[in-house]
N, C-alpha and C positions, 0 to 999 in steps of 0.2 A: 967729244966722243959720247959723253953721257947724254948730252942733249940729243944726239943722233939716235941713241938706243931708245930714249923715251918716246921719240916720234915713231921709230920703226916698229916697235912692239904693238901699239894700238892699230897701226895700219895693217900689220900681218893678221891680227885677230879679226879685224873688220873684213878683211879680204876673205879669210877662211869662212867666216859666217855667210858672206855673200855667195860664195861658191856652193856652200851647202844648201842654201835656199834655192839656188837654181837647180840643183840636183833633185830636190824634193818636188819642185814644181814640174819638172820633166816627168817624174814617175806618176804624178797625179793625172797626167793626160791619158794613161793607159785605162782601158775599160775594166771595171770592177764587176766580178760575178755577183749577181743578186742573190741574197739569202731569203728563202721562202719563210714568210711569217706564219704560214699555216701549220697546225699541229699534225702529227701523223695520225691517220685514221685508225680508230679503235676497231678491232675485228668484231663482227656481229656475234652476240652471245646466243648460244643454243638453249632453247627452252621449250617445254611442252605448253600448249595453250588449250583452253577449254572454251568452246563457243558460249557467248553471252546471250542467253535467251530467257524469256519469261516462261515459267513452268508452274504447275501446282505443287505445293509443298505441304505434306501432311505433318502436323505438329505432334511431337511425342513429349509428354510431360514426364520428367524423371523426378522421382520422389523417394523417400525412405520411410521405413516403418519397422515394427517389431511384431513377430508372429504371436498371436494370442490364441489361447485355448477356447474351444467351443464347449459350452456347458460345463464350466468348472464347478464341481460339486463336492461338498463335505459329506462323506458317507457317515451316517449316524445309526445308532441302535434304537429300536422302538420298544424293546422290552429289556428287563434286567436279566442278568445271567453271567455265568463264567464262560469265557471264550474256550471252546473245545478244540476247534480246528481252524486253520487258515488256508486259503487257496494257495497253491504253489506260486501262482502269478500275482498274488497280492503283495508285491514288492515294488519299491520305487523303480520306475522305468519299465516295468513289465506290462504286457498287453493282455487284455481279457475280452471275452465275448459277452454279449447281452445274455443274461440268465445264469451266468456262472455264479456259484455260491462262493463269495469272497471270504465271508466270516460265518462260522457256525457256533452258536451258543449251546451250552449244556441244556437239553430239553427236559431235565428231570422236574424242575419246578413247574413248568407249563403243563406237563403230563399230569401232575398231581392236581393242578388247578382244573384240568378238564374232568378228572374223576369227581372232584368236589362239585363242579357245575352240573354234571350229569345226575348226581344224587339230588341236588336241589331241584332239578327238573322233574325227577321222579316224585319227589314229595309234593311239588306243586300240582302235578297231574292228579295225584291221589286226593289232594284237598279239593281240587276242582270237581272231581267225580263225586265226592261226598256232598258238596254243595249242590250239584245238579240233582242228586237223589233227594236231598232235603227239600229242594224247591218243588220237585214233583209231588213229594209227600204232603207238603203244605197245601198245594192246590187240591189234592184229594181230600184232605181233612176239611177244607173249607166247603167243598161240595157236599161231604157227608153231613155236615152240620145243618144243611138246608138253607144256607144264606143265598139270597137271590141277587144281591148287589155284587159288583166286581171288587175283589180284594185288592188292597194296596200293596205296594212293593215290599214293605217290611213283612207283611204276612207271607208273601211268596218268597222271601229271602233273596230278592233281586240284588240288593247291595252286596250281600255276602258272596253271591255268585260272581258278580263283576270283580270283586276283590280277588277271588280265587283265579279268575281268568287273567287278571293283571299280574298276579304273582307268577303264574305260569309263563307269561310272556317275558317277565324280567329274568326268570331262571333260564329260559331259552336264549335270551340275549347274552347272558353271562357265559353260557356254554359256547355260543358262537364266538364270543370274544376270547375265551380260553383256547379254542381251536385256532383262531387267527394268531394268537400270541405264540402258539407252537410253530406256525408257519414263519412268524417274524424272527424266530431264533436262527433262521437261515437268511443272512443278508446277501441278497443277490444283486448283480450288476444291472443297472437300469438301461445301459446302452453298451455298444462296443467302445472300449476306451483304453486308457492307460493310467497307471498309478503314478501320481506325482509324489505322494508322501504317505507312509503308514505310521499310525500313531499308537497302535496297541500291539500286544503280543499274546501268545498262547498262555492260558491260565489266568489272564487278567479278568477281573470282575467289572462289568460295565452296567450302567443304568440307562434308562431312556434318555435320548438326545446326547449321549456320549459320542464325541467325534472319534471315528475309527480310522479315518484317513481321508486324503484328498485325491479325487479322480477327475478326469476330463474325457470328453468324447473325441474319437479319432475319425469320425466320418468327414469332417472338414475343419479347417482352421480359418481364422480371420486376421486381417491386417488393417490397421488405421493408417491411411495414406494422406498426409497433409498436402494441400495445394495452396501455394502462396497467392497473395492478392494480385501480384503482377502476372501470374500465369492463368489465373481464373478466367479472365475475359477470352482466352484462347481455347476454352473448353466448352462443351455443351452442358456442363454441370452447373453453370452459374445460375441459370433460371429454371432448372429442372432437378427434381429429386428422384425421378424414375430413371435409373441407369440402364434398365433393360438388359442386364447381364452382359454389359460391355466387357470384351476380353481385355486382359492385362497380362503382362509378363513379369514374373518375380525372379530376381537374381540373388544369389548368395552374396552377403556383405560381411562375412566373418573375417575376411582378410586372409583366408587360407590359400596356400599355394597349391592350386589344383591343376592337374594336367589339362582339363577342359572345364569351361565355365558351366556351372550348374544353373538350371533355370526350371521354373514351374509355371504352368498355365493357371491363371486365376480369372475370376469374373467379378466385376463391380456390381454389387447388389443393392447398395443404398448409400445415401449421404447422411451425415449427422444433421440434426435439425437446427443446430446453432453454429455460429462462427466463434472460434476461439477469441476471447476478449483480449488476450495478450498479444498473440501473433497475427490475429486477423486471418487465420487460415481456415479453409473449409476442409473437413476430413471426409474422405471417401472410404467406404468399407469394401475391401476385396475379400473374396472367399476362395480358398484353395481346397479342392476336394482331395481326400485321401492323402493328407500331408506326409504321413510316414511311409507311404508306398506299400501298404500292406496288401493292397489288391492290384495296383498297377505295377509295382516293382521298381518305381523310380527312386532316386536317392531321397532319404528322409529330410523333411523340412521341420525342424524341431521347434517346439514352443519356446518363446523367448529369443529366437534367432533373429538378428538384425538382417534386413533385406533391402535391396534396391528394387524399385518398381518402375516399369515403363507403362504409362497410361496414354491411350490415344486421345488427341485433342482435335481441334478443328483443322480443316485444310485451307491454307492460304492460296488463293487463286492468282495467277498471272504475277508472279514475283520472280526476282533474280535470286539465285542461290549461289553464294560465294563460299567455297571451302575455307575454313579458318586457317588451314595450313598454307594457303596462298597469300595471306595478308602480309603486308610489309610493316604495318604498325597495328595498333589495337583496332582502328577503324579505317585503315588505309589499304586500298587494293591497287594492284598494278594491272592496267589494261594495255592492250596493244591494238593499234589500228590494223585491220585485216588487209588494207591496201598498201600502206607505207611500211608496215611492220615496225612502227615507232611506238615507244612506250609513252603512256600517259598515266600518271598517278592520280587517284581520286579518293577523297574522303567520303565514306558512306555512312548513312544513318540507318541501322538495322531496325526493323519493326519486330523482329524475333531473332534470337540467337541461342545456340546451344553449344555443346562441346565440339561439334564437328563443323557447323555451318553458321553463316550470317545470312538472314533473309532480308532482302531489300525490296521496298515497294516503289520508291521514287525512281525517276528516270536516270538512265546511264547512257553514255554516248552510243549511238547506233553503229552497226558494222564494226564492233569491237569484240575482242576475246579476252579471257582472263589468263594472265601468265601464271601457270601452275607450278613452275619450277623456281626454286629460290636461286636468284642470280645475284652475283656480287655487286654489279653496277646497274642500278635501276633508276637513272636520272631521266627526267622528261626529255623526249627526243632521241634517246638511245635506241639503236636498231637491234632487233633480235632475229634469230633464224628459228623457225618453228621446227620442232622435232616430231616426226610422225611416229605413232605407236608401232613398235616392232611386232610383226606377226608371231604368234606363239609357235615355238618349236614343236615339230611333229617327230615323234620317235620313229626309228626304222621299222619297228613292229607295226605301229599304227599306219605308217606309210604303205607297208606291204599289204595290210588288210584293205586299205583304201583302193589300192591298185588292182587287187584280186577281184575278178567279176564274181557275182553270186552264182551259186549252183543253179544250173538250168538256164542260164542266160545265153 
């Protein structure tokens, strides 16, 4: 019995395995559905495109500077005296007009000097009159004595006469100086300007060349604008010092949060004669008329204020202009074939770049456009769908005006 079971069990196992194999082979004869190896198509991305074409590009040099005063002057006294009065506008930050008396000294000493000089002139005139009379009398005496030869200068008192004339001229010069000194007791403004600093006060005694304050003119201000060596070849200033009043635009750079940006019109009047040895920069001098807006009424441009300046440079002809906001990388742009609408990414080498654009001179693929919209998937060969610019919405009021025929039509 045990021998029978030992033989039967393997036979049953082998038979079951054989039947199972037949069943599997029978199922394999059925057709199997094919699984597609292709990935599902990615839907076309929508993006705005910009035609790629060569255009002229005017370069604008952006630089910085600080507003400087025109004709900064130390106001000084020419005569000694005690300060009697000060002009109400002789205060830091106040404006004055040419000819205003900013400081007036006590004229008592100069008036006394004038009286003394007038007395000296009177004495000199009397002495001269006496010498002239003596000279005439000497000539008469010579003739009365019967001399036939010509008398010498000493006989005719010519040296004494010349001395009297010289003394009179000296006295008259001293009188003129005393009168001028009285005029100098009034220190007047040499130009329309502003007071930067006042150094004296009422009652203070000053002497000649004493500094009374610091003033500067307000007819115009100037700014030194550096141009870097890399930007200089793109300007007409590299080989010319005559700027011919080239216009420039000045912008505020104080960092103030203003509702609208402030700007001033300026003119480039000259270049400095030397290149800065440290930075290798060339400095342009821009002139801003009426910086404080005293005549024009525009916002004041103060002395010492930092500014940004836009200076026109050369115009690059037949170049591609790629907006910086469309770049995929620092120097990589995304183009699209106008026929297949497939993306192609290109690395570009700009000849000029600024905060808004890259300017390209080398060739780019023809019949292509720039992808102007940031798209998440920008692989080569990806297909995009161009978005047309939507027309501007017209308000109902404008539409009604457009549809209403003009009077008399």
